[in-house]
C-alpha positions, 0 to 999 in steps of 0.5 A, spaced: 756 107 026 762 110 028 768 105 029 773 106 034 780 103 034 783 103 041 790 100 042 791 103 049 790 097 054 784 100 056 778 096 057 772 097 051 767 098 056 771 103 059 773 106 052 766 106 050 763 109 056 768 115 056 766 116 049 760 116 051 760 121 055 762 127 050 758 124 044 751 122 042 751 117 036 752 110 036 759 107 036 763 101 036 769 100 040 774 094 038 780 094 043 787 090 040 791 089 047 798 085 041 801 087 036 799 084 030 800 088 024 796 084 019 790 083 024 791 091 025 790 093 018 784 089 018 781 092 024 782 100 022 780 100 014 774 103 016 775 105 023 773 113 023 778 114 030 784 110 032 786 111 040 794 110 040 797 107 046 799 111 052 804 105 054 809 106 047 808 098 046 804 098 039 806 102 035 802 105 029 806 104 023 805 108 015 802 101 013 797 101 018 795 108 016 796 106 008 789 101 011 785 107 014 780 109 008 775 113 013 780 115 018 778 123 022 783 122 027 789 118 031 789 121 038 794 119 042 792 120 050 798 122 052 803 128 051 809 123 048 807 120 040 814 117 038 810 110 037 806 113 031 809 114 025 808 122 024 812 123 018 808 118 014 801 121 016 803 127 013 805 124 007 798 121 008 794 127 010 791 123 016 790 128 023 795 126 029 793 129 035 796 128 043 793 132 049 798 138 049 801 140 055 795 137 060 800 134 065 805 140 065 803 142 071 804 135 074 811 134 071 814 140 073 812 138 081 816 132 080 822 136 077 822 140 083 821 135 087 827 131 084 831 138 084 830 138 092 831 131 094 838 131 090 840 137 093 838 134 100 840 128 100 833 125 101 833 118 100 840 117 102 838 121 109 831 116 110 835 110 108 840 112 113 836 112 119 831 106 117 839 102 118 838 106 125 844 111 124 843 118 125 849 122 120 847 129 121 855 130 120 857 125 115 851 128 111 854 134 111 860 132 109 856 128 103 854 135 102 846 137 103 843 144 099 838 149 099 835 150 092 835 157 093 841 162 089 842 156 085 841 157 077 836 153 074 837 151 067 831 149 063 831 146 056 825 146 053 820 152 054 814 149 052 808 148 057 812 143 061 818 150 062 813 154 062 810 151 068 816 150 071 818 157 071 812 159 074 813 154 080 820 157 081 818 163 083 819 165 090 825 160 092 830 165 091 832 161 083 835 164 077 833 161 072 836 160 064 833 157 059 835 155 052 830 152 046 829 153 039 825 159 040 825 165 044 819 166 050 820 173 050 814 174 055 817 168 059 822 173 060 818 179 061 813 176 066 819 171 069 825 174 069 828 168 066 834 169 062 836 166 055 841 161 053 845 158 048 845 151 050 852 150 050 852 157 055 847 153 059 850 147 062 857 151 063 853 155 068 847 152 071 847 148 077 841 144 075 839 142 069 833 139 067 830 136 061 823 139 057 823 137 050 819 132 045 823 126 042 825 127 035 832 127 031 835 134 033 833 132 041 835 124 040 842 123 045 842 131 046 846 130 053 852 126 051 858 124 054 861 132 051 855 135 055 856 132 061 863 134 061 861 142 060 857 142 066 859 144 073 862 138 077 856 141 082 850 140 077 845 136 077 842 133 072 834 131 071 830 128 065 823 128 065 823 128 057 824 121 054 829 117 055 833 117 048 834 124 050 841 123 054 846 117 053 845 113 058 852 110 058 855 117 058 850 118 064 853 112 068 860 114 067 859 121 069 856 119 074 861 114 077 867 119 075 863 125 078 863 129 073 856 131 076 853 131 082 848 127 081 842 125 077 834 124 077 831 120 071 823 119 070 824 116 063 829 111 060 831 109 053 827 102 054 822 102 060 822 098 065 830 099 064 831 092 066 839 090 065 841 098 065 847 100 068 844 105 071 840 100 076 847 100 079 848 107 081 844 104 088 851 109 091 851 115 088 846 121 088 841 118 084 834 118 083 830 115 078 821 114 078 818 109 073 815 114 067 810 117 073 812 125 073 805 126 068 801 121 072 799 124 078 791 122 079 789 129 077 793 129 070 790 122 068 783 125 068 785 131 065 788 127 059 783 123 059 778 129 058 781 133 053 782 125 049 776 124 049 774 132 047 778 132 042 775 125 039 768 128 039 771 134 035 773 131 030 767 126 030 763 133 029 767 136 024 771 140 029 778 144 028 781 139 033 786 141 038 794 139 039 795 137 032 802 135 031 802 132 024 802 138 021 
């Protein structure tokens, strides 16, 4: 019998049913929803599969991994995996996988929505009408803009960046991008233009972030970078909260270094007590980390995670390995 330990907040019966949909063998499912490292170390000793916590509340530490004597796969059921000590997994020869870019389409749509809402001051207009006002001239003075003719700077040309480029076709938008590797196929197919990081910040009207959280990307948008951007530019973060220095962003919005910002992610989630939540009177938009969580995307994530688990149990090649 195969033992599966899950840290995701799904009932044992649901996990069992999902596994049974892709794997015919007998399984024992143990669900753990609280971080008690001593108890977890005991639970994972004979586990062949560990399912990570997509809410990121339960970390998978090196100590936990050292106890995994029969492990075949740690499967993270999300794109992000910063709750897992991947360096330790690599050192210990343990395979860690995520779900790749199966929610990239959803994130790309959310990013376009953010841009349009900021440019057209959608939330302000909505609240104004609800309050009984009819501020046509006032909104023109605030500034209401078209997406057409703008330069969109994409930072990170992975699955999300590529899906975003596709969805910007036909909008009359000029796309520039920065990535650690040139995406020549995207340049050829969609006309995207490569820029150095700083040149992109200076040139773009819209800057959207689509990078994983690493030591190199943590804090990559800080005070220095925000001051490089146009006063009329907007910043969109659908990557990870720590990629942006939030205190610097608050200052940038208040002092009008940039025109607006939209965040789906925060350094601490939920962002209770964050200064960002004090920016209600500015051109900002916040969503609760749902850019990649449409109903359709959730189904794709579950399907991909379960199929990867089945591959591991059958001894087949595992997809979306992040432990290198």
